[in-house]
Each structure stands twice: as structure tokens, then as C-alpha cells.
N, C-alpha and C positions, 0 to 999 in steps of 0.2 A: 057703327053706318062709316065707310067711309066718305074720310070730305074733299070734295075737288080743288083743284088744284086750278087759279083762274090764269097764272100765264100758260096751264098745255092746251092746247085745243079739245074740244071736246066732238064728239059724234053730233052730237044735238044743235053746239052751234053752228058747227058748217051745213047740218043739213044732210048730211053723211050717215052711211045705212054700220048698223055696227055688225060687227062680224063673229058672229057666233061657232063657230066649228059642230060641225057633224060630226059624232067619232064612227067611224069607216070600219070593218069590223075587222080583225088578222087575216093575211097571208100566205102563212106560215109554209105553208104547201110548195110557193115562188118563193123562198127566202133557200141560199145557197148552207149547208152542214157546215162552211170553211166561214162564216160571217163575224164579223169580230165582237162582244157587245155594246162597245160604240155605235159598231156600225146599224147593228136590229134598235138603238136606242133609235137613232138617225132615221129608220128604215120607220120604224112603226110614228115617232111623231110628225113623221110625214101623213101619216096615212089621216092623223088623231088631228091634225088640224096644218088644214090642207093650204095654197097659197089660193086667194082667195080668183076668181075670174071675173068676177065685178069691178071695176077700174077703178070706183070711184073707194071701194071698201080699198082696193090695193095702196092707193093712195093715202088714205088715213092710216093706214098699216106701215107705209114706209115714211111716212111724215113722224109718226111715232117710234121709231126706231133710229132717226136721226135724232129727232131731241133729248133720247136714252144718251145715245151715244157723246152727245153734244156735253148735253149736264154734267156727262162726268160720275152722276152718278154711281157712288161703289154700290157690289153686291154683295150680297148678305146671302150664306151662306144658314136657311134654320134650322136650327133643328130640336126635333121635338118625339114625344115620344110616339111609334108608329102600332110594333105589332102586339097581338096578344090573341088568348083562346076563345075570350069574347066580343061578340060582331060590336055587341053595345057600346063597349070599349074601342075598340076598330071606331066605330061610328063618329063614335066622346074625342080620336084623336085626331082624326080626317079634321073634326069639327076645329077643335082648339089647334091644329097646324094653319088652317085656310086662317084663321084670327090670328094666326102670327104672322104668317107673313102682310094680312093688312096692314099693324103694326107696322114691318117692317118699312112699305110701303109710306104713313102717316110718317115715317122718318126719315122721306126725300131718298129712299134708297130701293136698290131693286131686289128681292127677295126671293130662291132660289130654294128649294123643297122637294129635292127627287123623291119624299116620300109618298111625296101626293103625288107623284109620275111616273116611275116603276110599277107599282102596285096596277096600273090598269092594266099592264100585261106581260108583266110577269108575275107570276103564282110567291106572295111574298112564307106559304107554310109548305112550299119543295126547296130544299135546302141546298138543291145547287142552283136555282131560278134566285135565290135568296143572296147570294155567294154571289153572282151578276150581278145584281141591281144594287150591291154595297160595294161592289167596284165598279161599278161607272160615277155611282155615287160621290169616293172618295178621288175618283178620275175631277169634279166637278167642284168637289171643293177644295181641291189647288187653282183650282182659277178664278178663287173669291178673293176678298178681299178681306171681309170679318167673319170669324162663324159665332152666330148669337144663339146662347145653351136657352131654350124654354123648359122648368119645371116645375108649370104647374103642379101636373100628376106622375112626379117622382123623373128620374131619371135613369132612362134603358143600359141596358147592354151595349148597342148600338153606339147609344148618343156618346156615349167613353169610350168607346171606339175613335167617333168622330173627335171626338175634342179633344182626346190625345196629340191622333192627326194630327189637326189643327194645332197641336203645342209645340208638335216635333214641326212642323214647317215655320213658326212662327211666326203664327200668323193671329192680329188683331181680335180679341173677341169681347165678348158682351153679356151676361150670366143676370135670368131671370124667374121670375118665382110667379105666389100668384097673384094677381090683378098686372102685370106689366111692370114689378115694382123690380128693380136693381136688387140683386142677389150678389153672394158672393162662393167660393166654392165649398165652405163647407159649407152653407144653407141648402145645397143641393147636390151634397155628396158626392162631387166627381174625382 
């Protein structure tokens, strides 16, 4: 369970409603064929997480964004497994990625896990859409401060590609094995 930071405002402390967006349906018919993958991502992100209309919710989100900017928190690219032929393993991997994100937050950093975002509107089993998702993820990787590789359930080919790209970019990294314990390259077979 995530521990709350007493320095950050909470919705309950300020009697503000918590913003919990409702997923909106895709409107692919209205999206032109010439849209770039990043524009597509931003369009779908706006559909999935619309700006709240309630002024109190909007004020809370603006305040949280301001605190994140002012804190100078590092943005961490979360690298963990996702793809599998088995729905049970995909579900386990999603839960694991969420646990990894929670761990990053507990380290007072900002997690970014593209594999928790893109499969919501891109089909991971369609090779073309998988390439689009991976390309967008690589664009996000370049904007992160560090990459943290979580290998409790092994290291996939996609994870190896992400890690190699981060090394090519000269990014800082951390490696983790079971129970979020620090690991070495050899332990994770990178």
C-alpha cells in the first residue's frame, strides 16, 4: 500500500473531490489517416483523461502538477514485462508494472510506464500497432531522467531493446529483481 506524503496536499485534507476519469470510447472514424503516432497518443489520452469541468477538481490537478514541477522529481521509465500469449500472464504483468510504479513513487520519483498506457488503445497482438506503441515509448524514454528495469518475472526482448536504447543514450539506470531488491546485469541477463 502506498504511503502518503504529509508535505503534499490531499483531496481529503482540502475537502476536494478526487478526479477519477471515466474511459471514453475511441473515435477512430474522426481521426485523419495522416495523424502521427504521437498525435494519436495525445488524442486518445485526452479522451481517456479529460480535463475535469468541476473547478475544484481542476484546481487540485493544477496544484498537484505545480508541486511536481517545483519538486524537481526525477521521471523514471519503468521497464517491466508485458506481452504474453496467456491473458493470465498479461494480467500478472500489468499488476506487477503497477507495483513497480508504486515503488517508484515511494522513492519520491515520477513513474512512466508506457506499457500500461498504449495497450489501452493499441492492439499489442497487431505487429503494426505494436511498432507504433514501441516507437512512442522510445520517444518517451528519451525524455526520462532514468530507466529502472524490473526483472522479477524475467526480461523480455522488448525490455532488452528499451535497456539498450537507454544505454545508447547514456541514461542512468537501476536494476531490480524479486521483491524490488537491487540486481546486476548478470542476474537479469541483460
